[in-house]
N, C-alpha and C positions, 0 to 999 in steps of 0.2 A: 247806392252801390258801395260807397265806402263803408257803411255799417256792415255789409256782408263780408268785406275783406277780413275783418277780425275773426269771423266764424270759419272762414275757409282755410283752416289750418288743421293738421291731423288730430290734435288733442280735442278741440271743440267738435270736430266731426265724429270722433269716437263717442263723446258725450251725447251728441244728438242721436247717433245710431243706437246707443244704449237706451235712451228714452223712447225712441220710436219703436224699437223692438219690443219693449214692454207694452207700449201703447197698442201696437198692432195685435199682440196676443190678447190683451184685455178687450179690444174691439171685437175680436172673435167671440169672446164670451158674453159681453154685455151689450154690444151694439152691432148686431149681425150685419146690417147694411154696410157699415164702415169696415167691419171685419172682412166682408167679401171683397171690398176694394183693396185693402191692405194685405190680403193674402195672395194676391195675384202679382205676377211679374211686372205687368205694365206700369204700375205706380212706382215700382222701384227703378225701372228703366227711366221714367220721367225724373225722379228725384236724383238719381245718379247722373243723368244728363245735365240737370241744372247745376249740381255741384261741379261737374266737369267744365262746362262752358263758362261759368263764372270764376273758376280758378285762374290765377294769373298766367300759369304756364302748363304745358303738357305734363311735365314732371309733377308739379303740384296737384294737378287734377288726379293723377294716379295715387299720389300720397294722401289725398283727401278722401277719395272714395273707398279705399281699402279699409281704413279704420271705421268708417261709417258702416260699411256692410258687415264687417266682423262684429262690431258692437251690436248692430241690429240682430244679427243671427244669434249671438250669445244670449242676449236677454230674452229674445222671443222664445227660444227653447228652454231656457232656465225658468221663465214664467210658465211655460207649458208644463214643465215637470212639477213645479210648485203647486199649480192649480189642478194637477192630475188630468191634464188635457190629453187629447188624442193627437198623436203625431207618429210619423213612420220614419224609419231609417232612410228610406229612399228620398223622402223630402229633405231630411237633414243633409244627406249627401249631395242632393241637387243644389240646395241653397248654399252649401259650403263651396261647391265648384263655382257657382255664380259669384260668391264673395271673393274667392281666390283669383278668378279671372277678371274681376272688376277693375284692377289697375290698367290692364290692357284695353278694356272697353272704355275706360275714362280717357286714356291717352287719345284714342281715336275720336271719342265724342268731343273732346276739346277742339280737335281739328275741324269740326263742322263749321266753325265760325271764321275759318280762313277762306281765302279766295281760290277759285278754281273748280274744276269738275270733280276731282277726287273727293273734296269735302262734301260736295252735294250728294255724291254716291253714298258716302258714309252716312250722311243724314237720312237719306232715303232708307238705308238699311236699318237704322235705328227705329224709324217709324214702322217699317215692315216687321221687324222683330217684335215690337210692342204689340202690333195687331195680331200677328201670327201666334204669339204666345197665348193670347186670349182665346183664339179659335182652337188651336191644337191641344192646349192643356186644360182649357175650361169650357169647351164646347162651342162658344160663340162670342161675338162682340156684344157687350151690354152698353147702356147709355153712358156710363162712366168711362168705358173704354174709348168711346168716340171723343169724350171730353179730354181724356188723357192724350190721345193721339192728336187732337187739334192743338193742345198746348205744346206738344212736342214739335209739331209742324211750325207753329208760330215762333217758338224759341230758336229752333234750328235754322229756319229759312228766312224769317222776317225780322226778328228782334235784333237791334244793334247792341253789341256788347263791346265797350271800349277795351282795347288791349294795349299793353305797354309795348312800345316798339323796342327794337334791340338797342337803340341809343338812349332809352330811358324815358322818352316822352310818350304821351298817349296817342294812340291811333284808333280810328273808328272801325 
């Protein structure tokens, strides 16, 4: 857990987003099965949720996810242009909207590890959004969608993630 804390800052998140954006585009070209996974929203919901829930505060969750998403978006489409790949402005606009809304989504995703009914509703909404994005945008759930959604369910509802209390100590 401590080794993750060093990565959960805006600059490392930007760097990771830049690398994963390039990798996702290259997967599309050279490893179609991986490309199929990394071209869908569900995997990015999972990664964004992981970044958010492991961030120490709601504010840091928002500050970590935005550079990650912008970096991913920038290098994905830069690599697409360099490789003369096929892409459309509707996809660019959709992913840009996703990236620009990511701080708000991260803020709420962070809350899923808190106590109470509202965090559980948020968590259920995240899992539902992941599943529905696969069905509505990509026709159906595939095996990897079930794996992604199972991981989301585990992280959101079952995994214990230590949080710092307001007084500075750890709480479970």
